[in-house]
N, C-alpha and C positions, 0 to 999 in steps of 0.2 A: 613658356610663361613669359609674359611681358614684364617690364619693370614697373614704372609709375603708372597708376591708373587714376581716373577722375571719378569722384563719387559725389552725388547730391543726395543728402538726407533731408527729409521733409517732415516737419511736425506742425500741428496746429498751434500749440502753445508750449513754452518751455517752463513748466511748473516744477514741482518738487517730487513728483511721483516716480514710480519704477521705470515707466517708459522713457521719461526724460533722462533719468540717470543712465539707463542702458544706452540711450542714443549718444549721450556725451562720452561714455566709455568707448563706444565704437568709433566715434569721430576722432577722439584723441589718439586711440590706438592706430587708426589708419594714418593719421598725420605723423605720428611718431615713426611709423614704418616707411615714411617718405612719399605717401600718396597725396594727391591734390584733393582736399576735402572741402566741400561746401555744405553748410547747414542752413536751411531755409525755415524760418519760423513764420507762420502765416498770421499770427495775431499776438499782440501783447509785447511786453518788454522781456529782455533776457538778462537775468541777474546771475550769470555764471561766468567763470573764467575758463577758457578753452586753450588747448595747445595752440601756440602761435601759427601753426600750419593749417588751422581750421579757419576758413573764411565764413563769417557769419552774415546772413542776409535776413532782413525783416521786411516782408512784403505782404500786406493785407490784401489778398486777391479778392476777398469778398467786397471790401470797400472800393478797390480799383475797378471791379467789374460793374459797379452801379453807375455806369455812364452810357449814354446813347441808348442802343437797343437793350443793353444790360439793365438799365433803369426800368424800362418797360417790363422786362421779364421779372425783375424784383417786385415791382408793384403788382403785377398779375399774380405772382406767387403769394404775396402777403394778403391781398384783397380777395383772391378767388381760389386759386389752385389748391393751396394748402388747406383751405376750409372745406373744399369739396372732397378732397382725397386726404384724409387724416394720415399724418406720418410721412407725407410725400415731400415735405419742404426741402429736404436735401437733394431731391432729384432736380428741381428747378434751380436751386442755388448752385449745385454742382455744374450744371451746364454753362453758366456764365463764369463761375470761378475757374473752371478748367481752361477756358479761353484765355483768361488773364494769366494763368500759370504757364500755359504753353508759350505765350509771348515772352514771359520772363525767362524761361529756359532757353528759348531761341536766341534772345539777346545775349545771355551769358555765353552760349556756345559760339555765336558769331564773333564775339570779342576775344574768345580764348580758344577752346577746343571742345569737341563733343564729350559728353559724359560716358563713361563705361557702364555705370550702374546708377539707377535712381531708386532710392528706398523711401517709400511713403509709410510712415508709422502712425498708428493710432486711429481709432474710429472717427474722430473729428476730421482728420486729414483725408481719410478714405471718402467720407461723405462729400467733402468740398471738392474733391478731385476725381470722383468716380469715372468720368468719361475719359480722362487722360490715360492713354495706354499705348505703349510701344514695347519693342522687344527687350529693352533695357530696364523696364519698370517693374518693380516687385512691391507688393503690399506686405508689410511685416505685421503678422497677427499675434498679439500678446494674449488675447482671450476672445472667445466667440461671443462678442457683445452685439447689441442691436438685433437680437433674434426676432424675426417676424413670424407671425402665425402661419400655419400651413393652409392658407386661403389663397384665392386668386390674387388678391392684392398683395398678400405677404410674399407669395412666390415672385411676383413682379418686382417688389422692392429688393428682395434678396438677389435677384438676377441683376438688377441695376448695380448693386455693390460689387458682386463677385464674378458674374458670368465672363468667361474667357480671360480672366486675370491670372497673373503669376503671383503666387503667394509663398512667403517664407513664414513658417510657424516657429515659435521660440521653444517648443518642446514637442515630443511625440504625442503627449497627452492632448495638447492643443490641436495638433494636426488631426488626431482621431475624432475629437469633438467637432471640429470644423467639417471634416469629411462627412460625418453622420448628418449634421445639420443641412449641409448643401445638398446631399443626396435626397433628403426628404423634400427639399424645395425644388428639386429638378435643375440644379445649377451645376455646370461643368467648368472646371478650371483648366487653364492651359498647362499649368505646372504647379506642384506643391512640394516644397522642400522643408527640412528642419535645419535651422541654424540656431544654436543656443545663444542667449545673450552672454557676452563676455564679462568677466570680472577682472578688474585691475589688481591682481594679487599683491604685487610689490607695493603699490600705492596704499592699499588698505593696511598692510602690515606696518608701513611707515606711519600712517596716521594713528594707528592703534597705540603707538609708543608715546603719544602725547599724554600729558597728565590730565586726569579727569578734572573738569572744573568743579564738580561736586562729588566728593568721595562717598561711596556707599559703605557704611561701617560693617554691615553683616554680609555673610555669603548670600548670593542672590541668583535668581534666574532673570533673564532679560527678554523683553519683547520689543521689537522695532517694526513699526508699521504705521500707516495712516490710520487714524481712529475713525473708521467708517464701517458700516454694517457688514460688508463682505469680508472684512478681517476678523469679525466676530470676537471682539474682546470681551463681550458679555459671557461667552462660553469659557473664555480663559479665566475670568474672575470667578465664575461659579466653580470651575474645576479647582482653582487655587484654594478657594474657600473649603472645599471638600478635603483637599490634601492637608491643609493646615489643621483641620479638625482631627486628622489622622496622624498628626505629629510632624508634619513638614516644618523645617526650621528656616529654610531660605526665604528671604524677602523676594519681592517681585518688582522689577524696574520696568516701567513702560515708557518708551521713547516714541514720540510722534504727536501730531496734531490732527484734528478733524472734527466733523460734526457730532461725533459721539462723546467727545471728551467730558462734557459736564455730566452727562448721564452716567458715564463710567465712574467718575469721581464720586457721584452720589451713590452708586451701587456699592463701591468699595466701602464708603462710610456706613451704609446700611448693613453691610455684612460684617462690620466690626474689623475691617482690614486697613483702616486709614493709616495706622502706624507701620504697616508692613508693605503697603503698595505705594511706590514712588512714581508719580507722574512727572516726568522731566520735560515734557513738551518736545517740540522739534529741535533737534540738535544738528548743527552743521557737521559735526564730527562725532557720530555715535560709537565709533570703533573702540575707544578705550573702555567703555562700559561693556561692550560685547566681548572683548578680549578677557576681561577680569571676571566675567560671569561663569557660574558653574555650568550653565547650559542656556541656549537660546530656545525659546518656545514660540511656536506659530500656531494660531488657532483659526486660520482662514477657512472660508467655505470653498474657495478656489484660489489657485495660484498658477499663473501662466507658466512660470518656471520656479520662482522662489529664490530670487537673487539674494535676499537677506540670509537665507540658509547657507548659500555658497560663501558669502562674506564671513559668516561665523566660522565655517569650516576652514577657511583660509587663515583664520586667527587661532586655529586649534581648539575652538569652542564647539562641543557637541551640541546636537540639536534634537528637539522634540517637536513633532508636528502631527497634525491630523492628516490622515490619508484621504485626500479629497481630489476631485478632478483637476487636471492640469499636469504640471511637471514635477511635483514634489517627490514622487516615487522614483524619478530619474536622477534626482539630486542626492537623496538619502539612500545610498547603496551600501553594500557590505554589511558590517556590523551595525551601521547606523539604522538599518531597516527595522531593528527591534525597537527603535524609539518612535516608530509610526504607530498611530492608534486610530480607532474609529472616531468619527467626528461627533462625539458627545462628551459631556462634562465628566461623566464617571470614568470613561476610558482615559481621558486626558489627565484626570487627577491621578490615576494609577501610574501613568508614565512620569508625572512630576515626582511622585514618591520613589519610583525606580531610579530616576536620575539623581536623586539625593544621595544614593548609596552606590550606584553602579552605572557609569556612562561609558560609551565606547571610546577607545583611543583613536583620535582623529588621524587619518593617514593623508599625506600630501597627494597621493594618487587620486583621491576622491574629487579634487578640484581641477586636475589636469585637463579633462575634456572641455572645461569652461574657461580656460586661460585665454588671454588675448591672442597669443600665438596660434593656438588651436583654432579659434574662431576665425581669425584672419585667413588662415589657409583654406578653410571651408568657403569663406566668402569670395576669395580670389578665384576659386574654380568656377563659381557661379558667374562672377563678373566676366571671366574669359568667355564662357558660353553665351552670356547676354550680349557681348560686344562683337560677336562674329558677324552679326547682321545689324544694320542700322536703318530700318525703315522709319519713315517719318512718324511722329506721334499721331495717334488717332484721337480726335476729340469729337465726341458725339454732339 
């Protein structure tokens, strides 16, 4: 095993979602362990504080690539190609963006040293950089997004994104879904591995000890997620309404922002739950509320892994969740499995009622496989394998 390694993590944007949080956790953990970590954000501002050992780069490869021949390709794409072949815009954009990205990486390596591993995370970054490929480069898949139909064009677009790529999936569930999808599309990967997203257990526990800015007077369940359709808070509110009508006493605290917020607040009002459902919006530190909750409840239609569940378990808070595709069943193990339910409001209501009187005792061992130390060990082994050969990057 070598000592220090060099990593390049690539994201399209550094927003507030789970992918961004997982990327920061990994970057900070790698830097804390003494590795040379570079984070490249392809678009927008970065409003986060990282470990001092993380070198942050902002480089808009889309904008940079619109020069010379790149401008001609951009215009051809906008005026002709994307209109003739619907859904193909990323193909032409990726060709020019990957040239700019390759030049950026080459400059970094010429001034310093070669990277041992390059991790490209998220659908937006995949699409912008699809032609960039070498032995060190892995795509990190959080969910099987951008599914194309099983048509001639759909198979072509799927091949563009995934053919001959090396992929890291954040759960066995995601790996299975991706494998099924790519098999139907006739796409072959070079390699596919599972590396869970890490959780910073010690940091979460420290943040949870801060005092809540707004104290909730009654016992409550907590839900932390973006307020968007895939998180299905409408199912949560319907289930909570059923449970309250059957005698549930706990309030419901909802932390997060998103396109569904106004509709959800209206729904709570129409169901007569306005006094019991507390919408707290986005919170920089949600952990005090999670720690003090009787349970955390998740109503999603899909979760690549379910980091919020792991964070709750790290704080000793039991979890209730719908058993849906992705990694939830890999997180809720042991006695926690009895708090999984079918993804419908009646089944979720029954679990809310069960949690009001009988929840599992949370065990530390449930979060050990997702600790930073465990995940770094797994990543180091892949980095060692990836850096044994250093062929030049291939850009289509």
